[in-house]
N, C-alpha and C positions, 0 to 999 in steps of 0.2 A: 504495498498499500506505498509505503513513505516513497520508496523508489518511483512509483509514478506520477508523485505528486513532484517528485526533484528531475523529471523529465525536462528536457528544453523547452518545449510546447507548454510545459504545463507549470514550470518553474514560476513565470512571471504572476502567475495567478495566485499560486503558493505564497508567494513573499508579500504581494500588494494584499491578500488579504490576512496575514499576519500582521504587518507593518501597520495597515489601515487600524486593525482592531484595537492592537496598542494606541493608537493614536486616538484613537473614538474615546476609548476608556478614560484615557488622563485629560481630554477634554470635559470628559463628563462631570467632574469635581470642580471645573472653572470656566461651566458655561451657565447661566442662569435661566436659561431657553428662550425659544423665538419671540412668543408673546404670551399672554394671557392660557393662549388655548394650549399650551405644552401643561398647565396646571390643572384647568377646565376638564383635558382627557385622563389625570388622575381623578377627578372626581368621576368620571363617568365610567370609569374602567370600574371603581368601588361600587357605582350603581347598579352594573350589569350581574357583576356578582352578588350583591343583595338582592336583585330580583329573581335571584336562579338561573338566569342567562334567557330570560323573558321579554325584556322591557329594554328598549332603545331608542334611542334619540333619531326620530327621523329625520334630519337634518345630515346625521356625519355617518351614516352606515354602520352596518355592524362588524363588520371584518375584523379591523383590527382592536374595536374593544371587547370581541368575545375572546382572541385570541390572548390577549392582557390578561382578562378575568381569568380566562382558565389556567395562566402560570399564576395570577396573584394565589388563586385555591391551591396552589402547592407552597409558595414563598410565603404567603399571608404578608406580604408589603406591595402594593400599588405602585411604589417607585420604581422599585428593583423589578417589576414585572413589565411597566410601560415601559421601561428603559431598555430592558432587554430585547422585545419583541421588535422595538426600532432598530436598534442595534442588527439583532439578526435579520431585518429587512434590508440594513442599509448594504453589509457585508454579503450578503447572497447577492443581491444588485451588482455591487460589486465586481464579485466575485465571476458573476456570466457575462457581465461589460468586458472584463479583460478577455474572457475567453471566446468572446465575438469579434474583438480586436483581433486578436491572434488568429481566428478563423480568415479575416477578410484583408490580412496585412500583414501577416506574419508576425514572428517572433517580436521582431523591435518595434514595430506598434504596438503589440502587448505590453511590451515594459513602459514607454511613453504613456501608454494610456493609461495603466496601473497607477504610475506616478500622479499625474494629475486628479485621476478618481480620487486617491487617498486624500489629498487636500485640498479638494475643490471646497470653498466655503460652506455651501448649503446642504450639500451630500456628505461632508464631514459632522457640521453641527448637529442638524437635524437628528443621524442617527444616534447623537450622545445624547438627546433628551427623548420627551416621550411624544413623539408627533407621528402622523399615521404615513405621511410621505415616503419615508424609506420603504415601508412596508407593501407600498402601492406601486415603487419602484422596481422590486422583487419580483410583481406579479410582471410587471410591464416586458421585464427582463425574460422572465421564464417564458412568456407570451412566445416575444420573436425570435427566440431559440429555439422552442418546440416548431415553431412555422419553419425556421432553417432545415430543420432536422426531419420536414414532412411529415410531424407527430399532430394533425389537428387536433385529436379529442384532446391531447395534454394541452394545447394551444387555449382549447375553449373553456378548459378548467380552469387555467390562470387567468385568460380573459374575465370567467365567471369571478374570482378570485381579486382582482384590481374594479370589477363592478362592486362587489362588497365592501371595499375599500372607499373608494370614490365612484359616486355613481356615474360622473362626467366622463370617466372613462370609455364608458360604452361607446360614447361619440368617434374615438378613436379607435378601439378594438372591433367593432364592427366593420367599418370599411378596410381595415387593415386584414381581417381575418377573409372577407369576402375575395378580397381583388389577388392575396396570397393562393386560395383555393383554385380560382380561375384559371392558376398557372399552370396546371396540369391537365390530364386528361381525365375524366369521369370527375367533375365540377359538382356534381349535384351530390352526390354521396360525399366530397371533402365538404363544402360548405353542411352538411347535415351534420358530420362528426365536428366541425370546429362551431357549429351555433346552437348545439341542444344543451351544453352546459349554462352557456351564456340566456339563453329563455330562460331556463329553469331559474336561474340563479333572481332573473329581472321578475317572474313571475311568483317565486317566492316572496318577495322582498315586496312586492306589490299588494299581495295578500296579506302579508303580514302587517302593514302599514294603514290597510282596509280595515284588520279586526283592531289594531292596538290605536291607530290615530285617527278612523273613521276616512281615511281619502284612497284612493287606488294611487292618484297622483304624487307622490312622494318627492318629485322634485320639486314642487310648486313654491312651497316658501324659501327654502334655498336661494331658487331661480330669482324669486321675488326682490329678495333682499340685495341678491349680488348686482339687479339690475337697476334697483331706486337709482342708484349714484348718479350713472349714465343717462339712462333714459331720461332722468329727472330733470335734466338741462336741457333735452331736446326744446320741449315747450317754450323755454327763457329765450335759449339763442338757434334756433331751428338751421342756420344757415353755419354756425361753426359746430356743433355737433359733429357732423362727419370731417371737418376739417381735424377737429381735434383727438379724433379716435382716433384719424389716421396717424397723426403725430406721437400717440401715446404709443400706437404699435409698433411704428418705425423707432421710437425710442428703446422700446424692448427689442427688436431684434438687430438693430445695428449698433446700441451704443449698450444697455445690462448685460445684453448675453454675450459678447466679446469680451467686456470686462470681466466676466465672471467664469469665461473657460479660456479666454485668452486671446490676444489678435490673432495671431497666426492659426490658433486650432481651427478660429472661428474662418478664418479663410479657407483652412483644410475642408471645413464641415462644408461651405458651399461648393467647392471643387467635387467634395466627396456624394453631396448630393445630384450633383450634375452628372458624374461618374453612373452613382448608384441607380438613378430613375431609368437612364436611357440602357442599362446593361440588361441582360437574361434573368429570367426568374430564378430566385434563390436568395439565399440568407441576406445578401449587400443591397438588393434591390429592394426588400421588405422591411431593412433595418433603417434604407432611406426614405421607403415611404413611410415608416413610423416616425421619424422624427419629424419630416414634413408634416405631417397630421398633429403631434404634439407639440411643436414650436405653433404650429398655424394658429391651433386651440387657445396658446396661451395668447399670444396677440388679438385673437379675437374677444379675451376676455378683456384685455386692456382697451379694445378698442368700444366695446360698451361699458365698461365700469371707466373707464377714463380717471382711474387714480394716477396721480404724476408716477414715472418709470423707476422714481427709486424708492416707490412705496413698499414696503417689506411684505405686504400678500404677495407682489411678483416674486420676491423670493422664495417664498414657500412654495408658491404653484411650480415655481422652476426646477426644485429640487428633483423630481420623478425625471426629467427630462437630461438633467446631468448626465448620466449613465448610457442612455443613448446615441447623445449627440457628441459626446467626447471620442468615441472608439470612431465614429465615423470621420468625425473631424482630425483625429490623428491618419488615419488612412489616407483621408484626402491632402493630408497634409506630405507626408511622403509621396505620395504620387506628384505633386507638385515641386517636391525637391528634386525628386528623379528627372522631372522633364527641366526644369533649371539648371540641374549637373549637365545635361546636353549642351545647355546654351554657354555657362560662365564656370564649368568645371565641376566635376562631383563632391571637391573637396568646398570650394566656396557655398554649394547649395547647401551639403550637412553641416558647414559651420551656421548659414543665415538661419536652417530650421529648429538647430541647437540653440539658438540665440531665440529664437521664437516662444520655445518652449521653458527657456530660461526666464523669459518674462514672464512667462503665463504663471510659472511655479512661483517667482517670487511677489506677485500680483496676488496670489492664491493664500498665502501664507500673509500676506498684510491684511486682506481685506478677512481673512478667519480672525487676525487679532483683533481687527477693527468691531467686527461684530461682537466678539467675545467680550470686549470690554465695555461698549456699549448695555449689553443685556447684563452684567456688573453691576452698573450704575444704575438701569431704571429697574430692574427684576429682583435681584439681589435684595435690595432693600424690603420691597414688599415681603417675601421668601423669611426676612429676618425678623419682621413685625410679628408675621404668622405665625413665628416659632416663639417670639415673646408671650403672645396670648395662649400657646398651649402653655409655657413654660409659668407663667406667673397670675392668670386671670382665674378664677372660679367659673365651675363649666356653668353655672344658674348666670353669669354676668350676660345681658341682654346689650348686643352690638349691631348697628348700621354695617355692615360688611359686605364687600363686593371684593370681585376680581381673583387676584391671587392669593392673599390671605385667605381669603373664603374657599377658593376651590383647592386649598393644601390641606386647610383643616375636612374639608368632606372626602379627603384619601382614605378615611377609615372610618368606622364607625364611631361617631358622638354624641353629643346632648346638647352642644352647644346653641345658644339661641342666636342666632345672624338672621337678619332682617337685609335684603339685598334694596337699592335705592330703587329699583322698579316698582316697590311692592309700599314703598312709604305715602300711603293714602291722605295726600296734603296737595292744594291747590300750590301752583308754581310762587315762586317768589312771595311768600305769606309767612312774614318771620313768627308769628302770632300762632299760626294756625301749626306751624311745624314745633314752637316750644311747649303748645299743650300736649299735641301727641307725643313729644319725646318723655313728658311727663306722665302721660297716661300708660304708655307702654312700661314705664321704667327703664328706658335705655341710659347706659353708662358709658359706652365708647360708639364715637361716630367716626366713620373713616372717608373723608372726603375726596373725591374727584376733578381734577382739572377738564378731564375727558368729557365733551359732550353727551357722548354714547352712554355713558353711566347714568346719566339722569341725573349725578350731583350736581353739576351746575346750573339745570333745569329747576330742581325741586330745593336748592339753598345757596344761590348764587351770594348771599350774604355771609358764604364761609370762606369765601375766596382768597380773604386778607390775611387768615391765621391769626394767631397772638389769642386773645380772649372776644367772646362776644357772649352778649347776655340778651334776653329777652323774657320778661314777664315772668320771673323767679326760676329761668334757670339760665346757667352759666356753661358755658363750652372754653376750656381752656386747651389750646395745643401742648401736646405733648410730644410727638416727633411730626416730621415731616421731610418731604424729598421734592425737590423742585424739576426734576428733570423729566420725569414722566408725569409730576404734577400730583402729588397729594399730601394731606393733612392730617394727623390722628389729634383728633379730639378725646379728650374726658368729659363727660356732664356730669356737672351739678348743679344741686339747688343752692341760690343763692347763699342761703343763709346757713351753709355747712363750710367746713373748713377744707382746705387741700390737703386730704390725706396720703399724697405721694411724695 
């Protein structure tokens, strides 16, 4: 077995998997997560286990949470379970991607693809946290690997798997499998073999949503939320909407993507797509079509959603695309290098390619550190606050609490009384109603957030200054704050009481 792993064509996979695993484990203790989702996933993993694997959030799909909850039942720790499943998904995707790079471009392509996939920021960091994107990536790579080997049923099972992690994956997998199935004789049977598992997964999830959530249209709420921003601007500026969308899509494909994978690998991706899509039926053409579909869908989301191209939502959506485009980009880069070698000489062309790969590697390391430091600055303080609450506050303390602290506490069964800002039943910007409600509910602590989507600045904009605030027998005293993300931790006291902390 060991001798097989050390063979020349297997060695890049073996080394990349080993080094990438160590790198991601090292990052785990030094990365506080992509955003609130990392911690919300912990709470949902616990919820799936508590519900006996029968209840799932319709917007988030069951795949990642069922796998993590099953592991949670064994290890009795949602954090270990969630991170382990993400890590395993990311490592499987990496190993398959390096193997594909070797199949289409040789051992040389495998070594360089393994290097970039090991250190690519989103692909490494998100496998070090508790996000579902690495698991989606594993199924995507499993599907294209199976298609390349003409194992249509296995590809269909992987397509079903990725659908159960991210429902929008069906828009990629359906055309990908259909086109690949047409590449050989007996297309009807091949289409049936590929699509039966996917169709069964879609029907089973739709039926579950009808029984548990009252609707067959499991995609409705998630799509509506993601469309509101972009389509909402169409009525205000109908002429500009199309231009803005095109600019965002162009920024994603021509600025963010090359920044994240390296400029020369990006040029190689363009060349690789051109070669692959014009080539014969096989793994290379199918990989090229998958890359085109995934990048196109990513750009399409940007066109409709119209967040700035630098928005971190695009980073998360990019993560499963990375192990698909990097092998193709490395393949295309070496093809370009070989072509240039005939003009400028092989040594010069090789040096140029190596310099491009070095630039990509240095850029990746710098970006990883930038994202890691941002995470530590913005999200670690919320995690520290959650740990302080668990260590110092009695279980019966009533709190207005949301986001990372609330999700962290919900990673395991608890009896704490936490009220979300979404559930504070008072009119917006009404100090008296708010203070009266605090007294009625015996609220002792309030965590106020600057971000408007949290509802805190809508309900209580008067808390934005921090310090002390009082109204109608209630006094809120600032005990902690963090101004990067933007939150203030208040202790609630009756005005006739002393400060007991």
